[in-house]
N, C-alpha and C positions, 0 to 999 in steps of 0.2 A: 484609681480606687473609686468605689462608689460613694456618692454623697449620702447624707442621712437626714431623714426628717422624723421628728418624734414630738408627740403632742405635750409632753411634760416630763420633768425628771422623775425618776422612780427609785425609791430606796428600799421599799418593802420587798420580801421575797417574791420572786417572779416566776410564772409559768408562761413560757412563750409559746403562743399558738401560732404555728408556722403554716403559712400558705405558700408553698413552693411547688411548682410544677415541673421543674427540670433540675438536673444536678447542678448547673451553673447558679440558678436561683438559690438552692440549697446551700452552696458554698457561699454565696455573697451574704445570706442570712447568718450563717455560722460565723463568718468573719466578723460581721457587725455585732453579733451577740457577744463574742469574745471581747470585743472593745468596750461595749456598753453594759452588758449584764453577765460578767464571767460567772460560770457555775450555775446559771439559770437552767431550770428544767425545761426541755423542749418537747412539745407534742405536735404532731401534725393535725391539721384541723379536721381531717377526715379519719383520725384514729378511732377505732372502735372502743378503746378503753377511756376516751376522753371523759365521758359521763362518769364512770366509775372513780376516775381520778378527782374529779371535782366534788364528789359526794363524801370525801374524807373529812375529818373534823378540822383540819387547818384552814386557813383563809388567805391564800396568796393572791397576789394581784395576776390576773390573766391578761397578758399583753398581746394582742394579735399583731402579727408582722407579715409583711409580703415585699415582693420586689415590684417596683413601678418602672415601666419602660416608657420612654417619650419618643415621639417622632424627631427626625433630625430638624434642627432649627434653620429656617431659611427666611432671611429678611425679617427676623425678630418674631416669625410665626412658627409654631410647631404643629400645625394642622397636616393631616395625611394629604398627599397630593395624588394626582392622577397616575404619576409614574410608579408610586408605591402600589397602587391597585393593579396596574398592568404587569408588575413584577410578581404578583401574587404573594406579596408580604403583608404582614400586619405590624406596623411599627409599635403599636401598643402591646404586641405579644410576639416578639421575633421568634424565628425558627430556633429550635434548641441549639443547633449547631453553630448559629450565628451569635449567640448571647455572650459567649465568653470573649469573643473578638470585639463586640460592641463595648462591653464593660472595660476591655483593656485600652481600646483606641478612641473610644467616644464616651468617656466616663460621665459626661453631662448628660447622657441620654438614659442613665439608670440610677435609681435611688431606692434605698430600703426604707419603707414607710411603716411606721408603728401607729396603730390606731389607738383611741382612747382606751386605757385599760380599766378593769372593773374587778372588784373583789369576788371571789368565788362565792361567798355567802350572798352577795347582792345578786349575782347571776342565778343562784338557786332559787332566791325569792322571787325573781321576776319571771322565771320559768313557770313556778307554781302559779302566779297570778295570771299569766298569759295563757297557759295551757289548762288551767283549772284542775291540776293533779295535786294530790297531797304530798307524795313523795318526789324524789328526784327523777325517777323514771328511767335511769340508765342511759341507754341509747338515745332516747327522746331528749334528755338533758344534754347529751353531748351534741346532738344535731342543732338544738336550740342555741347552744354556746357558739358553735361553728358559724351559724347564721349571723348572730350578733357580732362576732369578729369580723366577718366578711363585711358587713355594713359599717363597722368602725373604720376599717381600712379604706372603704369607699369615701367616707367622709373625710378622712385624712388626706386622701389623694387629691380631693378637689383643691386643696390649698396649692397643690403643685400644677395641676392641669387646668384649673379654672372651672367656674360654676357650669359652663356650657356642657360639661361632661358628667352632670350629676345624674346618674342612671340607677334605677332600681334593680336590685338582684334578688333571686329566689322569691319572687313575689308570691306565686301560687303556693309554695311551700310555707310561707309565713302565714298566709290568710288561712289555709286549710289546717295549720297546727293551732290556730288561736281558739281560745275557749269560746269567745263571742260567736264565731263563725259556726262551730259545732252546735252551740245552743240554738242558733237560728235554723240550722239544717234540721235539728231535732224537732223544732216547732213545726217546720214545713212538712216534715214527714208524717207528723201526727195529723196535721190539717188534710194532708192528701191521702191519708190512711195507706201509706207505703212504708216498707222496711227502711230504718234509718240508714243502714250500710248502702242501700240501693240509691237513695237520695244523695248521700255523701259522695259516692262515686260519680254520680251524673253531675253534681255541682262541681266537684273537682275537674272533671273533663271540661265543663263550660268555662271555668276559670282558665285552664290551659289553653282554650280556644280564643278567649278575649285578651288575656294578659299579654302586654308587650314586654318582650325580653330584651333589654337594650343592651348593646355593646358599643364601645367607642369607635371601633372600626366601622360598624354598621352606620352609625351617625355621620362619620366623615363621608363614607361611600354613598350614602342616601343623598347627602348635600351635593356631592359631585355628579352623581348619576342623573338627579333631578334637575340640576342647574339649567339644562337647555330648555325646560318647560316655562322659565320665568326670567332668567338673567338678561336675555337679549331683548325681551319684549317691552320693558319699562325701565325708565331711571326712577328709582324708589326715593321718596322724600318722607322722612319720618320726624316726629316731634321729639327730639333727644331730651328736653327738659321733662317731659311727662315720663320717659323712661327712667330718669334719675329718681323721681318720685316713687315709682313702682319699684325700684331696686331697694329702696329703704323699706318699703311695706314688705317685701319678699324676705327680709332678714327675720320677720316675726310670723309671717302667715303664707300659706300656699296662695298662689295668684290663680284665679279662673279666668282666662280670657275668652271673652265672648264676642267674636267678630261678626260683622255683617257678611253675608256670603253672596258674592257675585261671580266668582270664577272657581274653576278647579284649582288654580294656582294660588288661591289665598292662603292656605296653610304653608305653601313653599315661600312665598313672600314674607309672611310674618315670621316663619322659622329663620329666614336669612337675617331679618332685622334683629331678632333676638340673639342670634349667633354672634353677629357683628359687635353687639354690645355686651357680650359675655353673660347673657342670661342662661339659666338652666333651660335645657330643651323641654318644650311642652310635651305632654302627653296629649295626642290629638285623637279625639273620638270621631270617627267617620263611619260611613256605610260600608257594609261588606261587599258591595257592588264594585268596589275599587280594589279588592284583595287578590285580583288575578297576578300572575307571574309577569315581571319581576317585582311589581309595586307590592304585593302582598308579603312574600317572604322577607324581602329587605326592609320594607316600611315598618313591619312588625318589630324587628330589631332595632328600628330607629326611633320608636316611640309612637307609631300609629296604632290605634285600638280600633280594630274592625269589628263592628257590632251589626247584628242583623238589623235589617230595616224595620221589621215588625216583630215583636216578641211578647206581645201583651198576654197571649194565651199560654205562655211557657213560664210558670212560676219559678222553676229551678234556674232557668237562664236569667230571669229578672234578679233572683237573689245573688247570682254570680256577679252580674253587672254592678248591682247596688254595693256589694261588699268590696269589689275591686275599686270602684270610685271612692269608698270611705276609706279604703287603706291608703290610696294615693294622697287623699286630703289629710289623713292623720300623719303620714310621714312627710308632709309638706312638699310633695312633688307638684309642680305647676301643671295645669289641666287647661285644655282648649277644646271647645266644641261650638258648633253653629246652631244658635237657638232657633233659627228659622226652619231647621230640619232638611234644607236643601237650597240650592241656589236660586236667588230671585229670578223669576222670568220677566218681571216688569221693571227692574231697575230700583225699585223702592223695598223697604223691609217687608217681609212676609209675616203673617201672625207667628207668635212664638209657640214653640212645642215645650210642654212642660215636664216631660218624663224624667230626664236627667236632673233637672233643677229640683224636682221632687225628691229624687234619691239623696241629693246633696243636702238639702233641707233636712231630711230625716236624720241624716248622720249627725247634724248639729243638735237636733232635739234629742237624740239618744245620748248626748254628751260624749260621743266618741271623737269629736273634733271641737276644739275651742272656737275657731272660726275660720273663715276663708274670705278672701277679698275678691270681690266680682269687678272685673275691668271691661266695661263696654269698649269695644274696639271697632273702629271704622276703616274700611278699605275701600278706595275709590280709584278707578282707572280712567284715564282720558278715553282709551278705547279698549275693547275686548275682542279677540278674534273669535270667541265662542258665542257672541251674542246673536248672530244669525240663526244658529240652531236653536237657541232657547226661544227666539222670536217665532220660529216656525211652530214651535209647540204651542204657542199661544192660539194659533189658527187650526189647532187640532192635529198636527203632525205628531207621530209617535216618536218618543225619545229613543235614540239609538244607544244600544248597550255599550259599556266600556269593555276594552280588550285590547290586544296587541296592535290590531290595525288602527283602532281609535287612537292609542297612545302614539303611533308613528305619525299619523295625520296631525295630531295636536302639537308635537314637537316641531313639524314642518312649518305649521301656522305661526308658532311663537318665535321664528327666527328674525322677524322684522320688528324694529322698534316702533311703537304706536304711542309713545308719549310717556307721561308720568304715571306711577302708581303712588298714591298718597296714603300713608299709614297714620292714624291718629288714635290716641287713647283717651277716652272719656274720664269722667271723674269717677275714680274707683270707690267702692264703698263695701261695708261689712255686711255680709249675708245675715249674720245674726241680728245686727241692728235693723236691717231692712225687714226681716220677718216680724221683729217686734213692733215696728212702726206700721206694719201692714194689718196687725191685729189677728184675731182668729176668724175662721169662716172659710167658705169655699174659695173666696176670691182672694185669698192670701197670697198664693203663688202668682196668680195673675197680676197682682199689683207689683210684685218684685220684678216679674218678666217685662211688664211695661215700663218700669223704671230703667231696666237694662236698655230696652228699645229706645227709650226717650234719650238715654244717655249717648247711644250710638248716633242717633240723628243730630243731637246738639254739637256733637264733635266733628260730624261729617264735613269735610271741606267741600267747597263748591269747585266743580271742574269747568273749564272754559267750554268744553263740548256741551255740558248742560245748558249753558246760556244760549249758545247758538241754535241748539235744536229746539229749545224753548221758543225762540223767535220764528223758526221756519215751521214748526208744527201748528202754530197759532193761526195760520192763514190758509188752512185746508190745502188745496192743490195749487195756490198761486205761487208765483215766484217773487223773491225780494231782491231789491238792489242792495248793495253793500251799505249804502246810507240808511236804508230802511231797517236793516238788520241792527245796525248800530242805534237807530231811533228807538227800537225796543229794548235793547240791553242796557243803554247808557243810564236811563233812569233807574233800572234794577241795580246797576252797580252802586249808584248812590244809596239805594236803599240798603244794600248788603253792608256798605261801609258805615252807614249810620247805625245799623243794627249790630255792628261788630261781628257779623257771621263770618266763620272761618273760611278760608280759601285764598288762593293766589290767582285772583282774575282780574286785578287791576289792569294788567296788561292790555285788556280788551277795550281800554279807552283809546287805544292807538288803532287806526284803521288797518294798518298792516298786520296786526296781531289777529284781528277778526277775520282777515282774509287768509291768514295761515290756517286757522281753524276750519274755515269753509273748505280750503283746498284739501286738508286732511280728510274731511268727511267725504269729499268727492273721491279721493284715492281709495278710501275704504268702501266705496259703493253706496254710502248711506245717503249722500246728497248728489245732485247733478247740477252742472253749470251750463248755461246757454249764453255764449258770447258772440252770437252772430248779429247783434242789434247795435243799439247806440251805446250801451254799457252792459256788462255781464249781470245776470240774475241768476239766483240760486233757489232750488226747491228740493224737497225730499224726493229721492229717487223712488219710482214706482216699486211697490212690493217691499219698501224698507221702512214703513211707518212705525212698526213694532220695534225695530232697532234703534230708530231716532228717539222714540218714546222711552226706551230703556235708559238712554243717556239723559234725557230731560228729566225723568222721574227721579233720578238720584239727587235732584236738587229741590224738588217740590215741596218737601216738608218745611223748607225755610220760607216758603210763600204762602202756605196754606191758610195761616190765620189772616194774612192780608186779603187772600182771595175771599174768605168768609166775611171779612169786613166790608168788601165791596158789594158783596151779594146782600148783606144787611142793610147797607145804606141805600141800595137801589130799592129794596122793598119799602123802606121808610119814606124815600122820596116820591115813590108812585103811588103810595097807598091812597084809596079814595073811600071814605074821607081821610085826611091826613090824621095820624095818630096825635093825641093830646101830648103824649111824651114821646117824642121821636127816638130819644136815647134809649129808653126802656124797651121800645118796640124793637129796635135794632139789636139790642142785647138779647131779648128772647128769641129773635129769629136766628141769631148767630149760635145760640145754644142748640137750637132745632137742627141747624145745618151741621153742627159738630156731632150730633146724634147720627145724622144721615150718613156721615163719612167716617164713623169710628172703626169701621172694619177695613178702612183703607189707609188711614193715617194714625199715628200715636199722639194723643193729645194728653197734656198734663191734667191735673185735678181741676175741677170746675173753677176754683178761685184763680189758680194761675192762668187758666185759659182766658179768663175775663180780664186779668192784668195784661196779658200779651195783646188781648183785643184793643183795650184802651191805648196801649203803646202804639199799636198800628195806627189807630185814628189820630193820635196825637203826631205821629210821623206825617200824616197827610196834611194837618194843619194844627199847629199848637193851641189854637183857639177852637178846636173841633167841637166842643160841647155847645158853641153858640153859633156855629156856622151851619147853614142849612145843608142836608144831606146831598142834595143835587149838586151844590157848589163843591162839596168835598170831592165828589166823583169827577165833575168836569174840570177840576183844577189838576188833574193827573196828566203826565205826559204819556204814561203807559199804564194799562189796566192789566191785571194778571189772572182775574178769576176765570175768564174763558179759556185761557192758555193753560192754566194750572189744573182745573177741575173737570173740564168738559168730557174728556174721555171716560173718567170714572162714572160721572153722572150719566152719560149716554149708555154705558154698560148696565147701569141700574135700571135705566129706562127699558131696555130690552127685556131684562128679567122681570121687572114689574108689570109690564104689558102682558107678557106671556103667562104670568101667575094670574093676573086678573082675568084672562080669557079662559082659564080652565074652570071646569066644574068643581066647586069647592068639596064635593064629596069623592072626587076621582083620587085613586091612589097615586103615590109619587115615587118615580124612579129618578133619583139624582142625575145619574149618567146620561139617561136618555134626555132628560130635560135640558142639560147642558149642551148636548149635541143639537137639540132642537134651537136653542139660543144662538148657537154659532150659525146655523143656517139662516135663521130670522135676521141676525145682525148683518150678515152679508147682504141680505135683501134690503134692509132699512138703509145701509150705506149706499147702495146703488141708487135708491130712491131719494137720497139727499137728506134723509131724517138723522142721520148720525154725521158729526162734524168730521171725523177722520177713521181711517182704517184701524189705528190703535185701539179703538173702542171694541172692536171684535176680538175679544181675548178671553180664552178659557179661564185664565186666572182671574181677571176681573169680573167675569160672570159668576165664578165661585165665591168670590168675595161678597158680591151682591146677594147671592143666594143665602149666604151666611147671615147677612143683615136681616134678610126676610125670615129666616129661621129664628133669629133673635127676637123678632117681633111677633113670632107665632103665626107666620102666614104660610108655612109650607105644609104642615101636617093637614090631612083632610078634616073637614068640619062642616058645619051648617052655615046658614046665612051670614053669621057674624064674621066668619072667614072671608066670604066673598066681599063684604062691605069693607073690611080692613084691608084686603088686597087692592081693591079699588081706591081706597083712601091714600095707600102708599103710592100707587101709580100716579095719582093726581098731584101728590107732594112732588114727586120726581119731575113730572111734567112741568110744574110751575118753576122749579130750579133750573131745568133746561131752557125755559123760555127766558129766564133772568140772565143765564149765562149768554145766550144768543144776543140779547140786548147789549150787554157789556162788550160782547165781541164786536158788535156794530160801532159802539162808541170807540173801541180800540182801533178798529180799521179807519175810522175818520181821522183819528189822531196819526196814525200810521201814514196816511196819504197826505198829511198836511192840510187837511181841509179846515182843521181847527188849530189855532195857536193858542198860547196860554191866555193872552188877553181876551180873545173871542170867546174862549170856553168859559 
């Protein structure tokens, strides 16, 4: 006999709202009702007379009830298996002819589930509030109660099947039936001077296009079908303690996961982590470019929300996306999107996009949602198969479109294990509190977004690959011995440990571990080894500097303040005449460098940046305020400024020189200018004016151009524009010169020309 789950005991007169799809389900519910609510009135959830029945003057409890089917238990797990899919069966909804046999032979697989009941009077009151209608509305009331019963049963079922199957139902119907949505459609129709019914129909179509209609079978099938895209490629390492903290927050609020975006596999890896720890499945917002078959149809039923890449000029579509996001937040469904708007091509965080964050903030401001919790999430991989294609795009190659052929190639590439994937969750925070702290003004969302990005960076663990590529890229086209690589990274490991920077890189203290990373880079084609001499030497393989830079850049945010400190100290040490207050001079120079790099890295507020700067100085020497700047630099075993910042400042040099060479009155074509920078950058690299090929990057040039625009150097103007452009060029040249000098000092340390005492 079937087991029974009920939310609470019921003694009031009851109307059973029956959701039965087959004769077997109807029989199971009838048997259960005879045992628990004998004589109770029964109505089908889709009965046309449901609304009229509930408009009577009496006030019974309406109790929704359905049958829940479970997959067969195997080794303590009730997930759908590949064999179930191959048999074309759905264990969550067995074929009608199989249900009676399952109920008879495997009673543990079927349960009659009762949702939370509600009084008819309360349901009528809620319907009037949500639909904005003065009366019951007959059929409309019945449809509303049926939806509420459906949702109540869904909530009750989660106690049986687990939170991982928390799925929304009838989403578009709930949204379009709400008073708030119809009022917003009316406002938009008035603003657009279009008929209300026409705008409502279009908005409803957009909701149907956007909304993910999840099913349990699709969630299991998606996980199984997409498993080859990530399961073999990496061993996943996750911070379980942070997940437990998030679970507690999730009891009260929706979680909005905002991960760094490095790979197509990011949402798959994160979904697997959350599934393994019984979190509800996230609703993942992604680009419509991935909605091709089979990803599109199956993904939509597994929680993927495919939205158009651009829709700023379509107000109806914007309304649909905004209302859908508000609905998910209000119903406390967890959401996931990638704030960068696309995968990073350089390995470090891209500037954030504000559109979806704006919609979410608007939902809070309209008091439609109490609050949501933002979760900065970091995902780091030892290696990525797709980096080569992204690196080629930096040199001007066209991005290849996604499709079945692309998917097949991607699956083939993901069959080989290439190390670890590390998933970390930063400090979660309240969006409402963050908006209040940010204050009013145009920069409000920017401050919140920067807090997210800073949270991602602070929790991003260091990867061994990042350390080794940091060493190899810092010497241009020279090759390094194993001992020389260790000479670079060992002091950095000490720095990491002293600053308690996250990561599992302590193993690199052992030569064998460094050798393993070098060999892995050679196997991937990123590095090459020459072993025909007295000892092996390694260097970046020709044409793979952008790939190596991708791995290196994932760690740079942990060393940027240290690099700025070195540059500022060099300025103070070499100034002629020497500054009266070297510390104050170095601090001002550090702030200027922070401004120069603000479109490349995420810095905290000014006071926190200065605290971090002082901490870096103290790490160099606890008595740093009384030690001459030159001694602070010379006492280091490894200097990082040239290795960490040179490619970014070199890219700025290309853009700054090209801007300064232009007639200030000449019109500006952004795409043509960036193409020119690619050509000039290659020329400067061949001439030896740029340190490495990774500086010739479409994305780095675009960031430099963004800085120029921020300084009002792009738009045509008169002589003041020319003067300002030349001033920026000279500022960048000065920093390049200082980086080169630090590079020379570091090379001397690397070759062992200087030891600590001599320095």
